ROKESE-966983 format. One record per residue (C-alpha): residue number from 0; residue in one letter; chain; x negated, y negated, z. Coordinates in steps of 0.001 Angstrom, whole numbers, always signed. Example, Ala and Ser with C-alpha at 12.3 -4.5 7.8 and 13.67 -1.06 7.14 Angstrom:
2
+-----+------+-------+---------+---------+---------+
:  nr : rest : kette :      c1 :      c2 :      c3 :
+-----+------+-------+---------+---------+---------+
:   0 :    a :     A :  -12300 :   +4500 :   +7800 :
:   1 :    s :     A :  -13670 :   +1060 :   +7140 :
+-----+------+-------+---------+---------+---------+
END
This chain:
360
+-----+------+-------+---------+---------+---------+
:  nr : rest : kette :      c1 :      c2 :      c3 :
+-----+------+-------+---------+---------+---------+
:   0 :    m :     A :  -29119 :   -5537 :   -5427 :
:   1 :    p :     A :  -26113 :   -4954 :   -8083 :
:   2 :    l :     A :  -25762 :   -1531 :   -9501 :
:   3 :    s :     A :  -26168 :   -1254 :  -13042 :
:   4 :    i :     A :  -23233 :    -562 :  -15203 :
:   5 :    d :     A :  -23737 :   +2795 :  -15766 :
:   6 :    e :     A :  -23832 :   +3348 :  -12233 :
:   7 :    k :     A :  -20535 :   +1717 :  -11937 :
:   8 :    i :     A :  -19169 :   +3558 :  -14817 :
:   9 :    k :     A :  -20258 :   +7131 :  -12731 :
:  10 :    r :     A :  -18475 :   +6168 :   -9455 :
:  11 :    n :     A :  -14944 :   +4949 :  -11481 :
:  12 :    l :     A :  -15427 :   +7999 :  -12971 :
:  13 :    d :     A :  -16329 :  +10031 :   -9281 :
:  14 :    f :     A :  -13052 :   +7325 :   -8247 :
:  15 :    w :     A :  -10472 :   +8832 :  -11442 :
:  16 :    q :     A :  -11604 :  +12528 :  -11587 :
:  17 :    g :     A :  -11251 :  +13034 :   -7969 :
:  18 :    n :     A :  -15000 :  +13884 :   -7205 :
:  19 :    h :     A :  -16924 :  +13617 :   -3482 :
:  20 :    q :     A :  -17837 :   +9997 :   -3523 :
:  21 :    e :     A :  -20833 :   +8215 :   -2010 :
:  22 :    r :     A :  -18870 :   +5933 :   -1121 :
:  23 :    p :     A :  -15114 :   +4761 :   -1671 :
:  24 :    l :     A :  -15813 :   +2991 :   -4701 :
:  25 :    m :     A :  -15254 :    -429 :   -2849 :
:  26 :    i :     A :  -14416 :   -4008 :   -4908 :
:  27 :    a :     A :  -14307 :   -6991 :   -3858 :
:  28 :    r :     A :  -12244 :  -10066 :   -4756 :
:  29 :    l :     A :  -13880 :  -13811 :   -3969 :
:  30 :    g :     A :  -11671 :  -16963 :   -2504 :
:  31 :    g :     A :   -8634 :  -15649 :    -339 :
:  32 :    v :     A :   -5212 :  -14768 :    -990 :
:  33 :    f :     A :   -4204 :  -17552 :   -2757 :
:  34 :    f :     A :   -5199 :  -16765 :   -6127 :
:  35 :    s :     A :   -3232 :  -19312 :   -7784 :
:  36 :    r :     A :   -5991 :  -22196 :   -6463 :
:  37 :    a :     A :   -9249 :  -20063 :   -7394 :
:  38 :    f :     A :   -8275 :  -21574 :  -10547 :
:  39 :    e :     A :   -9336 :  -25768 :  -10851 :
:  40 :    a :     A :   -7206 :  -25793 :  -14094 :
:  41 :    l :     A :   -3910 :  -24851 :  -12121 :
:  42 :    i :     A :   -4252 :  -27366 :   -9499 :
:  43 :    p :     A :   -3222 :  -30424 :  -10838 :
:  44 :    l :     A :     -47 :  -28617 :  -11592 :
:  45 :    l :     A :    +569 :  -26866 :   -8527 :
:  46 :    e :     A :    +180 :  -30383 :   -6494 :
:  47 :    r :     A :   +2114 :  -32315 :   -8787 :
:  48 :    r :     A :   +5022 :  -30012 :   -7112 :
:  49 :    t :     A :   +7496 :  -29906 :  -10197 :
:  50 :    e :     A :   +8462 :  -27763 :  -12970 :
:  51 :    i :     A :   +5628 :  -26824 :  -14468 :
:  52 :    r :     A :   +6566 :  -25994 :  -18211 :
:  53 :    p :     A :   +4118 :  -23626 :  -20685 :
:  54 :    e :     A :   +2676 :  -26834 :  -23320 :
:  55 :    e :     A :    +916 :  -28162 :  -20146 :
:  56 :    i :     A :    -971 :  -25294 :  -19501 :
:  57 :    i :     A :   -4157 :  -25442 :  -21686 :
:  58 :    v :     A :   -5882 :  -22353 :  -21771 :
:  59 :    d :     A :   -9091 :  -23435 :  -23047 :
:  60 :    d :     A :   -9046 :  -25111 :  -19179 :
:  61 :    f :     A :   -9517 :  -22295 :  -17895 :
:  62 :    l :     A :  -11826 :  -20551 :  -19313 :
:  63 :    p :     A :  -14507 :  -21953 :  -16905 :
:  64 :    d :     A :  -12240 :  -20817 :  -14018 :
:  65 :    y :     A :  -13263 :  -17097 :  -15152 :
:  66 :    e :     A :  -16771 :  -17214 :  -16648 :
:  67 :    r :     A :  -17137 :  -18751 :  -12142 :
:  68 :    m :     A :  -15120 :  -16242 :  -11044 :
:  69 :    y :     A :  -17444 :  -13165 :  -13856 :
:  70 :    q :     A :  -20418 :  -14549 :  -12220 :
:  71 :    e :     A :  -19688 :  -14503 :   -8592 :
:  72 :    l :     A :  -18807 :  -11246 :   -8634 :
:  73 :    e :     A :  -21465 :   -9804 :  -11073 :
:  74 :    k :     A :  -23769 :  -11003 :   -8239 :
:  75 :    v :     A :  -21194 :   -8513 :   -5266 :
:  76 :    n :     A :  -23200 :   -5546 :   -4835 :
:  77 :    h :     A :  -19875 :   -3518 :   -5660 :
:  78 :    d :     A :  -18661 :    -715 :   -7393 :
:  79 :    a :     A :  -15662 :   -3300 :   -9397 :
:  80 :    f :     A :  -15396 :   -4146 :  -13032 :
:  81 :    f :     A :  -14773 :   -8017 :  -13749 :
:  82 :    v :     A :  -11721 :   -7794 :  -15602 :
:  83 :    a :     A :  -10130 :  -11195 :  -16488 :
:  84 :    e :     A :   -6227 :  -11639 :  -16617 :
:  85 :    p :     A :   -3819 :  -13901 :  -17919 :
:  86 :    c :     A :   -3804 :  -16474 :  -14700 :
:  87 :    t :     A :   -2376 :  -14174 :  -12020 :
:  88 :    g :     A :   -1022 :  -17483 :  -10611 :
:  89 :    l :     A :   +1891 :  -17548 :  -13202 :
:  90 :    p :     A :   +4525 :  -15791 :  -12796 :
:  91 :    w :     A :   +4546 :  -14546 :  -16024 :
:  92 :    m :     A :   +7516 :  -11858 :  -15956 :
:  93 :    e :     A :   +9989 :  -13746 :  -15021 :
:  94 :    c :     A :   +9332 :  -16935 :  -17167 :
:  95 :    i :     A :   +9053 :  -14450 :  -20318 :
:  96 :    m :     A :  +12157 :  -13262 :  -19236 :
:  97 :    g :     A :  +14005 :  -16807 :  -18906 :
:  98 :    a :     A :  +13138 :  -18232 :  -15640 :
:  99 :    k :     A :  +11387 :  -21726 :  -14889 :
: 100 :    a :     A :   +8136 :  -22055 :  -12879 :
: 101 :    y :     A :   +7731 :  -24738 :  -10099 :
: 102 :    g :     A :   +4386 :  -26089 :   -8517 :
: 103 :    e :     A :   +4658 :  -25160 :   -4705 :
: 104 :    n :     A :   +1076 :  -26624 :   -3554 :
: 105 :    v :     A :    -407 :  -22940 :   -3429 :
: 106 :    s :     A :   +1583 :  -21316 :   -5483 :
: 107 :    v :     A :   +3887 :  -21120 :   -7961 :
: 108 :    v :     A :   +7477 :  -20179 :   -7426 :
: 109 :    t :     A :  +10481 :  -19839 :   -9439 :
: 110 :    k :     A :  +14063 :  -20536 :   -8366 :
: 111 :    p :     A :  +17574 :  -18881 :   -9631 :
: 112 :    v :     A :  +18429 :  -19549 :  -12925 :
: 113 :    y :     A :  +21755 :  -18219 :  -13346 :
: 114 :    s :     A :  +24548 :  -17942 :  -10609 :
: 115 :    d :     A :  +26623 :  -14829 :  -11441 :
: 116 :    l :     A :  +25029 :  -11684 :  -12772 :
: 117 :    e :     A :  +27354 :  -11628 :  -15347 :
: 118 :    d :     A :  +25916 :  -14362 :  -17246 :
: 119 :    l :     A :  +22055 :  -11770 :  -17716 :
: 120 :    k :     A :  +24741 :   -9378 :  -19341 :
: 121 :    g :     A :  +22536 :   -8834 :  -23199 :
: 122 :    l :     A :  +19412 :  -10176 :  -21379 :
: 123 :    k :     A :  +16724 :   -9168 :  -23774 :
: 124 :    l :     A :  +13423 :  -10176 :  -24719 :
: 125 :    d :     A :  +12761 :  -12883 :  -27419 :
: 126 :    k :     A :   +8920 :  -12668 :  -28335 :
: 127 :    n :     A :   +9495 :  -16134 :  -29621 :
: 128 :    n :     A :   +9468 :  -17635 :  -25786 :
: 129 :    p :     A :   +6611 :  -20033 :  -25288 :
: 130 :    w :     A :   +5590 :  -17842 :  -22029 :
: 131 :    y :     A :   +5113 :  -14597 :  -23729 :
: 132 :    q :     A :   +2992 :  -16507 :  -26661 :
: 133 :    k :     A :    +632 :  -18299 :  -24064 :
: 134 :    y :     A :    +592 :  -14830 :  -21965 :
: 135 :    l :     A :   -1190 :  -14046 :  -25433 :
: 136 :    e :     A :   -3476 :  -16756 :  -25982 :
: 137 :    f :     A :   -4783 :  -16011 :  -22778 :
: 138 :    s :     A :   -6091 :  -12696 :  -23592 :
: 139 :    k :     A :   -7098 :  -13614 :  -27369 :
: 140 :    k :     A :   -8651 :  -16735 :  -25357 :
: 141 :    l :     A :  -10584 :  -14228 :  -23073 :
: 142 :    t :     A :  -10976 :  -11806 :  -25025 :
: 143 :    d :     A :  -13328 :  -13955 :  -27016 :
: 144 :    l :     A :  -15044 :  -15563 :  -24170 :
: 145 :    s :     A :  -16120 :  -11902 :  -22624 :
: 146 :    q :     A :  -18138 :  -11493 :  -25744 :
: 147 :    g :     A :  -18266 :   -7556 :  -24373 :
: 148 :    r :     A :  -19082 :   -8526 :  -20966 :
: 149 :    f :     A :  -15765 :   -7742 :  -19083 :
: 150 :    a :     A :  -11935 :   -6740 :  -20023 :
: 151 :    v :     A :   -9119 :   -8433 :  -20245 :
: 152 :    g :     A :   -5847 :   -6922 :  -18729 :
: 153 :    q :     A :   -2665 :   -7194 :  -16868 :
: 154 :    p :     A :   -1678 :   -9946 :  -13817 :
: 155 :    i :     A :   +1160 :   -9394 :  -11512 :
: 156 :    l :     A :   +3851 :   -8570 :  -12990 :
: 157 :    r :     A :   +6934 :   -8418 :  -11468 :
: 158 :    g :     A :   +8364 :   -5382 :  -11508 :
: 159 :    v :     A :  +12665 :   -5136 :  -12455 :
: 160 :    t :     A :  +14129 :   -5911 :   -8878 :
: 161 :    d :     A :  +11742 :   -8492 :   -8537 :
: 162 :    t :     A :  +12716 :  -10123 :  -11967 :
: 163 :    i :     A :  +16505 :   -9860 :  -11277 :
: 164 :    g :     A :  +15857 :  -11226 :   -8237 :
: 165 :    a :     A :  +13817 :  -13968 :   -9187 :
: 166 :    l :     A :  +16525 :  -14843 :  -12517 :
: 167 :    a :     A :  +19827 :  -14643 :  -10122 :
: 168 :    g :     A :  +18630 :  -14202 :   -6317 :
: 169 :    q :     A :  +17685 :  -11840 :   -4611 :
: 170 :    v :     A :  +20568 :  -10833 :   -2581 :
: 171 :    e :     A :  +22921 :  -10910 :   -5618 :
: 172 :    m :     A :  +20229 :   -8777 :   -7266 :
: 173 :    a :     A :  +20681 :   -6078 :   -4737 :
: 174 :    c :     A :  +24860 :   -6731 :   -4115 :
: 175 :    g :     A :  +24838 :   -5449 :   -7679 :
: 176 :    l :     A :  +23622 :   -1933 :   -7559 :
: 177 :    i :     A :  +27029 :   -1358 :   -5272 :
: 178 :    d :     A :  +29090 :   -3470 :   -7083 :
: 179 :    e :     A :  +27526 :   -3803 :  -10907 :
: 180 :    p :     A :  +25670 :     -37 :  -11132 :
: 181 :    e :     A :  +26199 :    -235 :  -14777 :
: 182 :    l :     A :  +25375 :   -3559 :  -15361 :
: 183 :    m :     A :  +21826 :   -2856 :  -13469 :
: 184 :    q :     A :  +21063 :    -165 :  -14891 :
: 185 :    e :     A :  +21213 :   -2524 :  -18623 :
: 186 :    l :     A :  +19084 :   -4736 :  -16904 :
: 187 :    f :     A :  +16257 :   -3165 :  -15032 :
: 188 :    h :     A :  +15829 :    -974 :  -18218 :
: 189 :    a :     A :  +15950 :   -4338 :  -20521 :
: 190 :    v :     A :  +12757 :   -5763 :  -18170 :
: 191 :    t :     A :  +11042 :   -2407 :  -18877 :
: 192 :    d :     A :  +11177 :   -2772 :  -21720 :
: 193 :    a :     A :   +9945 :   -6090 :  -21859 :
: 194 :    q :     A :   +6798 :   -5072 :  -19952 :
: 195 :    r :     A :   +6042 :   -2251 :  -22396 :
: 196 :    e :     A :   +6144 :   -4296 :  -25194 :
: 197 :    l :     A :   +4436 :   -7513 :  -23581 :
: 198 :    i :     A :   +1399 :   -5107 :  -22354 :
: 199 :    a :     A :   +1209 :   -3209 :  -25894 :
: 200 :    d :     A :   +1197 :   -6831 :  -27493 :
: 201 :    q :     A :   -1373 :   -7105 :  -25296 :
: 202 :    y :     A :   -3456 :   -4469 :  -26263 :
: 203 :    a :     A :   -3430 :   -5099 :  -29777 :
: 204 :    v :     A :   -5290 :   -8710 :  -29166 :
: 205 :    t :     A :   -7711 :   -7036 :  -26707 :
: 206 :    k :     A :  -10847 :   -4525 :  -26831 :
: 207 :    a :     A :  -12279 :   -1595 :  -24905 :
: 208 :    c :     A :  -15104 :   -2840 :  -22783 :
: 209 :    h :     A :  -18219 :     -49 :  -21408 :
: 210 :    g :     A :  -16389 :   +2111 :  -22898 :
: 211 :    g :     A :  -12778 :   +1687 :  -21602 :
: 212 :    y :     A :  -10584 :    -712 :  -20407 :
: 213 :    g :     A :   -9719 :   -2469 :  -16734 :
: 214 :    i :     A :   -6886 :   -3088 :  -14231 :
: 215 :    g :     A :   -6528 :   -6659 :  -13925 :
: 216 :    f :     A :   -5948 :   -7710 :  -10349 :
: 217 :    y :     A :   -7511 :   -4615 :   -9225 :
: 218 :    h :     A :  -11153 :   -4787 :  -11295 :
: 219 :    i :     A :  -10824 :    -816 :  -11387 :
: 220 :    w :     A :  -12585 :    +571 :  -14877 :
: 221 :    t :     A :  -10728 :   +3098 :  -16284 :
: 222 :    p :     A :  -11842 :   +5741 :  -19298 :
: 223 :    d :     A :   -8588 :   +5074 :  -21288 :
: 224 :    r :     A :   -5650 :   +2709 :  -21580 :
: 225 :    v :     A :   -3659 :   +1799 :  -18446 :
: 226 :    m :     A :    -452 :    +291 :  -17383 :
: 227 :    w :     A :    +599 :    -676 :  -13821 :
: 228 :    y :     A :   +3324 :   -1905 :  -11720 :
: 229 :    q :     A :   +5407 :   -3102 :   -8486 :
: 230 :    e :     A :   +8991 :   -3395 :   -7402 :
: 231 :    d :     A :   +7966 :   -5670 :   -4257 :
: 232 :    l :     A :  +12435 :   -5751 :   -4097 :
: 233 :    a :     A :  +12737 :   -2306 :   -3818 :
: 234 :    a :     A :  +12857 :   -3336 :    -170 :
: 235 :    l :     A :  +15746 :   -4573 :     -73 :
: 236 :    m :     A :  +17116 :    -767 :   -1604 :
: 237 :    s :     A :  +18078 :   +2182 :    +102 :
: 238 :    p :     A :  +16398 :   +5327 :   -1100 :
: 239 :    d :     A :  +19176 :   +6339 :   -2724 :
: 240 :    h :     A :  +19077 :   +3400 :   -4721 :
: 241 :    y :     A :  +15556 :   +4099 :   -5282 :
: 242 :    g :     A :  +15704 :   +6974 :   -7136 :
: 243 :    e :     A :  +19434 :   +5757 :   -9096 :
: 244 :    y :     A :  +17501 :   +3210 :  -10800 :
: 245 :    l :     A :  +13838 :   +3217 :   -9843 :
: 246 :    f :     A :  +12962 :   +6326 :  -10711 :
: 247 :    d :     A :  +13131 :   +6307 :  -14415 :
: 248 :    t :     A :  +12521 :   +3015 :  -15006 :
: 249 :    s :     A :   +9294 :   +3815 :  -13228 :
: 250 :    k :     A :   +8724 :   +6553 :  -15235 :
: 251 :    c :     A :   +9668 :   +4429 :  -18324 :
: 252 :    v :     A :   +7189 :   +1894 :  -17734 :
: 253 :    i :     A :   +3871 :   +3661 :  -17889 :
: 254 :    e :     A :   +5031 :   +5816 :  -20000 :
: 255 :    g :     A :   +2104 :   +7204 :  -22536 :
: 256 :    y :     A :    -269 :   +5344 :  -20776 :
: 257 :    p :     A :   -3192 :   +8000 :  -19656 :
: 258 :    y :     A :   -3907 :   +5543 :  -16596 :
: 259 :    s :     A :   -1116 :   +4232 :  -13872 :
: 260 :    l :     A :   -1233 :   +2399 :  -10881 :
: 261 :    v :     A :   +2500 :   +1599 :   -8506 :
: 262 :    h :     A :   +1517 :   -1552 :   -5793 :
: 263 :    l :     A :   +3222 :    -951 :   -2938 :
: 264 :    h :     A :   +3800 :   -2752 :    +375 :
: 265 :    s :     A :   +4292 :   -1494 :   +3754 :
: 266 :    a :     A :   +8202 :   -1994 :   +3784 :
: 267 :    s :     A :   +9038 :    +217 :    +992 :
: 268 :    f :     A :   +7147 :   +2832 :   +2304 :
: 269 :    m :     A :  +10786 :   +4537 :   +2446 :
: 270 :    h :     A :  +10589 :   +5226 :   -1042 :
: 271 :    l :     A :   +6947 :   +6790 :   -1397 :
: 272 :    e :     A :   +7650 :  +10205 :   -1402 :
: 273 :    q :     A :   +9747 :   +9702 :   -4264 :
: 274 :    m :     A :   +7528 :   +7826 :   -6170 :
: 275 :    l :     A :   +4869 :  +10845 :   -5708 :
: 276 :    q :     A :   +7110 :  +13011 :   -8002 :
: 277 :    i :     A :   +6416 :  +10299 :  -10735 :
: 278 :    a :     A :   +4455 :  +13139 :  -12686 :
: 279 :    d :     A :   +2685 :  +11191 :  -14623 :
: 280 :    l :     A :   +1972 :   +8655 :  -12250 :
: 281 :    k :     A :   -2259 :   +8620 :  -11709 :
: 282 :    a :     A :   -2424 :   +5929 :   -8476 :
: 283 :    v :     A :    -745 :   +4249 :   -5165 :
: 284 :    q :     A :   -2044 :   +1164 :   -4371 :
: 285 :    i :     A :   -1256 :     +98 :    -750 :
: 286 :    n :     A :   -1250 :   -2991 :     +99 :
: 287 :    r :     A :   -3279 :   -3898 :   +3683 :
: 288 :    d :     A :   -1010 :   -7481 :   +4127 :
: 289 :    v :     A :   -2857 :  -10180 :   +5534 :
: 290 :    v :     A :    +519 :  -10051 :   +8144 :
: 291 :    g :     A :   +1621 :   -6307 :   +8510 :
: 292 :    l :     A :     +63 :   -2528 :   +9350 :
: 293 :    s :     A :   -3911 :   -1964 :   +9549 :
: 294 :    v :     A :   -5261 :    +399 :   +7540 :
: 295 :    r :     A :   -5205 :   +3047 :  +10813 :
: 296 :    e :     A :   -1784 :   +2586 :  +10890 :
: 297 :    m :     A :    -782 :   +3706 :   +7617 :
: 298 :    l :     A :   -2903 :   +6475 :   +7622 :
: 299 :    p :     A :    +556 :   +8823 :   +7309 :
: 300 :    q :     A :   +1089 :   +7494 :   +3947 :
: 301 :    c :     A :   -2023 :   +7359 :   +3446 :
: 302 :    k :     A :   -2657 :  +10932 :   +3463 :
: 303 :    m :     A :   +1016 :  +11810 :   +1690 :
: 304 :    v :     A :    -791 :   +9940 :   -1299 :
: 305 :    l :     A :   -4054 :  +12015 :   -1480 :
: 306 :    d :     A :   -2204 :  +15048 :    -707 :
: 307 :    s :     A :    -358 :  +14602 :   -3973 :
: 308 :    g :     A :   -3235 :  +14666 :   -5736 :
: 309 :    k :     A :   -2978 :  +10944 :   -6821 :
: 310 :    r :     A :   -5780 :   +8353 :   -6036 :
: 311 :    l :     A :   -5759 :   +5773 :   -3307 :
: 312 :    v :     A :   -6265 :   +2076 :   -3866 :
: 313 :    l :     A :   -6296 :    +419 :      +6 :
: 314 :    g :     A :   -6572 :   -3345 :    +306 :
: 315 :    m :     A :   -5748 :   -6312 :   -1084 :
: 316 :    g :     A :   -6383 :   -8159 :   +2055 :
: 317 :    p :     A :   -9029 :   -8547 :   +4226 :
: 318 :    i :     A :  -10764 :   -5333 :   +5668 :
: 319 :    v :     A :  -11755 :   -4977 :   +9173 :
: 320 :    k :     A :  -14557 :   -2172 :  +10048 :
: 321 :    d :     A :  -12294 :    -596 :  +11608 :
: 322 :    d :     A :  -10232 :    -143 :   +9003 :
: 323 :    i :     A :  -13830 :   +1453 :   +7384 :
: 324 :    d :     A :  -13871 :   +3605 :  +10775 :
: 325 :    a :     A :  -10361 :   +4972 :   +9914 :
: 326 :    i :     A :  -10868 :   +5404 :   +6610 :
: 327 :    y :     A :  -14055 :   +7229 :   +7016 :
: 328 :    d :     A :  -12813 :   +9929 :  +10406 :
: 329 :    n :     A :   -9132 :  +10070 :   +9331 :
: 330 :    l :     A :   -9054 :  +10873 :   +5134 :
: 331 :    p :     A :  -10853 :  +13466 :   +2972 :
: 332 :    h :     A :  -13791 :  +11420 :   +1443 :
: 333 :    h :     A :  -12441 :  +11494 :   -2619 :
: 334 :    g :     A :  -10243 :   +9679 :   -4620 :
: 335 :    i :     A :  -10532 :   +6236 :   -2534 :
: 336 :    a :     A :  -10279 :   +2420 :   -3690 :
: 337 :    i :     A :  -11158 :    -337 :   -1407 :
: 338 :    n :     A :   -9437 :   -3283 :   -2783 :
: 339 :    m :     A :  -11141 :   -6066 :    -149 :
: 340 :    i :     A :  -10374 :  -10152 :    -467 :
: 341 :    a :     A :  -12915 :  -12325 :   +1560 :
: 342 :    e :     A :  -13820 :  -15971 :   +1398 :
: 343 :    t :     A :  -17125 :  -15374 :    +598 :
: 344 :    a :     A :  -19382 :  -13274 :    -766 :
: 345 :    d :     A :  -21580 :  -12837 :   +2819 :
: 346 :    e :     A :  -18172 :  -11064 :   +3859 :
: 347 :    v :     A :  -18042 :   -8810 :   +1067 :
: 348 :    e :     A :  -21840 :   -8049 :   +1990 :
: 349 :    e :     A :  -21256 :   -7795 :   +5490 :
: 350 :    i :     A :  -18340 :   -5252 :   +4687 :
: 351 :    l :     A :  -20334 :   -3160 :   +2279 :
: 352 :    e :     A :  -23993 :   -2983 :   +4365 :
: 353 :    y :     A :  -21064 :   -1076 :   +7497 :
: 354 :    v :     A :  -19714 :   +1414 :   +4949 :
: 355 :    d :     A :  -22977 :   +2507 :   +3233 :
: 356 :    s :     A :  -24301 :   +2640 :   +7386 :
: 357 :    k :     A :  -22207 :   +5621 :   +7045 :
: 358 :    e :     A :  -22844 :   +9469 :   +5320 :
: 359 :    w :     A :  -19947 :   +9670 :   +3435 :
+-----+------+-------+---------+---------+---------+
END
């Protein structure tokens, strides 16, 4: 039987406060790893395999998908609070800063629109950009749909390296760290400022839910406002370059938010030590990628996160019983959330039953 709202709030608070947990905070997302295809309204635009323009995205057509997702997850006996976010399958940050989106059957991609980093000089946010306005339209209409049942939060927003890489090319972004250091600092801070503006405007048109807010994509409840970010292309950077370029932007993007989270792949583990030095950062999400390291193989990094006093969110991929065993046998039983992706509710229930069979 699904937990009550009060029981879920207590479990989410125990996670954030670092209290002993009855079990790790267990969160499920149904439908597999191709998030774009979870939206029936998006599939025709994906399969067309051409440019997707913001005016072609009719928010009202997406609302039944969100209602379906909410109802499906309400039946699962996990600890999550459903959080609706502007369609996760869309490359919001890149398009807000000037990129074009293209359907590619299972996902939406961008292609570089600038041939030279110099063309990006003076890059800044334009709030009249139709992608910016479409993001806020999603936020408003999802808030109306919620009627207080669920929070509306932040989807995947590509980080400063990812966004500049999308606009000018990944190789060009990486080379710019050496060839154009002043310009790269300018561009990275412009994207950071844009994300802060976007999320501030989103909070202005959304409401608290169940006395708090929610981390979009991860479906974790927070007692106060939250910001999360990622830097996937930091995998192309040395630790020295991370310290030179991204330490300050990472501090800046979460400044003023009581709760925060950074998304991390194992390819960027060389930056983890510096990330953990960001005092205001509250949680680190380590991806359990479909093709990549198992939880057992990532235990040293998991321990680093917990030893630093920050919270650990594991998953956003398939979770297997050996992952649960590795956590149970080797990590403290506090400050851990497990975020699993599964095709069906039956797969989720099998893992939840296995978790509950242990004496945490």
